[in-house]
C-alpha positions as CSV (number, residue, x, y, z in Angstrom):
1,X,-22.2,23.7,-5.3
2,X,-19.1,25.3,-3.9
3,X,-17.4,23.2,-1.3
4,X,-19.5,20.1,-1.9
5,X,-17.7,16.8,-2.0
6,X,-17.9,14.8,-5.2
7,X,-18.6,11.2,-4.6
8,X,-17.5,8.8,-7.3
9,X,-18.7,5.2,-7.4
10,X,-15.7,2.9,-7.9
11,X,-16.1,-0.4,-9.7
12,X,-15.6,-3.6,-7.8
13,X,-12.2,-4.1,-9.4
14,X,-11.1,-0.5,-8.4
15,X,-12.3,-1.1,-4.8
16,X,-10.4,-4.4,-4.6
17,X,-7.3,-2.7,-5.9
18,X,-7.6,0.1,-3.4
19,X,-8.1,-2.5,-0.6
20,X,-4.9,-4.3,-1.5
21,X,-2.9,-1.1,-1.8
22,X,-4.1,-0.1,1.7
23,X,-3.2,-3.6,3.0
24,X,0.3,-3.1,1.7
25,X,0.6,0.4,3.1
26,X,-0.7,-0.7,6.5
27,X,1.8,-3.6,6.6
28,X,4.7,-1.4,5.4
29,X,4.0,1.3,8.0
30,X,4.4,-1.4,10.7
31,X,7.6,-2.8,9.1
32,X,9.2,0.6,8.6
33,X,8.2,1.6,12.2
34,X,10.0,-1.5,13.6
35,X,13.2,-1.3,11.6
36,X,15.1,1.0,9.4
37,X,14.2,1.5,5.7
38,X,17.4,-0.4,4.8
39,X,16.5,-3.3,7.0
40,X,12.8,-3.5,5.9
41,X,12.2,-6.1,3.2
42,X,9.6,-6.3,0.5
43,X,9.1,-10.0,1.5
44,X,8.2,-9.0,5.1
45,X,5.8,-6.4,3.9
46,X,4.1,-8.9,1.6
47,X,4.0,-11.5,4.4
48,X,2.3,-9.1,6.8
49,X,-0.1,-7.9,4.1
50,X,-0.9,-11.6,3.4
51,X,-0.2,-11.3,-0.3
52,X,2.5,-12.7,-2.5
53,X,5.6,-10.8,-3.4
54,X,4.5,-10.9,-7.1
55,X,1.1,-9.3,-6.2
56,X,3.0,-6.6,-4.2
57,X,5.1,-5.8,-7.2
58,X,2.0,-5.5,-9.3
59,X,0.8,-2.8,-7.0
60,X,4.2,-1.0,-6.4
61,X,7.3,-1.0,-8.5
62,X,9.8,-0.9,-5.6
63,X,10.3,-0.6,-1.8
64,X,10.9,3.1,-2.4
65,X,7.4,3.4,-4.0
66,X,5.9,1.7,-1.0
67,X,7.8,4.0,1.3
68,X,6.6,7.1,-0.6
69,X,3.0,5.7,-0.4
70,X,3.3,5.4,3.4
71,X,4.7,8.9,3.7
72,X,2.0,10.5,1.4
73,X,-0.9,9.1,3.4
């Protein structure tokens, strides 16, 4: 089937991970829009995403990784 979309069923764990990644990227987009990259803090992004800083670092290695994720959306 040319042009057909392939649908893949994600596991619950994969869906939860994707949900958390999206929470972080949504929060980061807000933070980066309100201040410069240099002024934006990982702590503020985590606070707005309502997750701990440790959880954020389990999802992304650095603020730069988060920024790349926002830009690649």
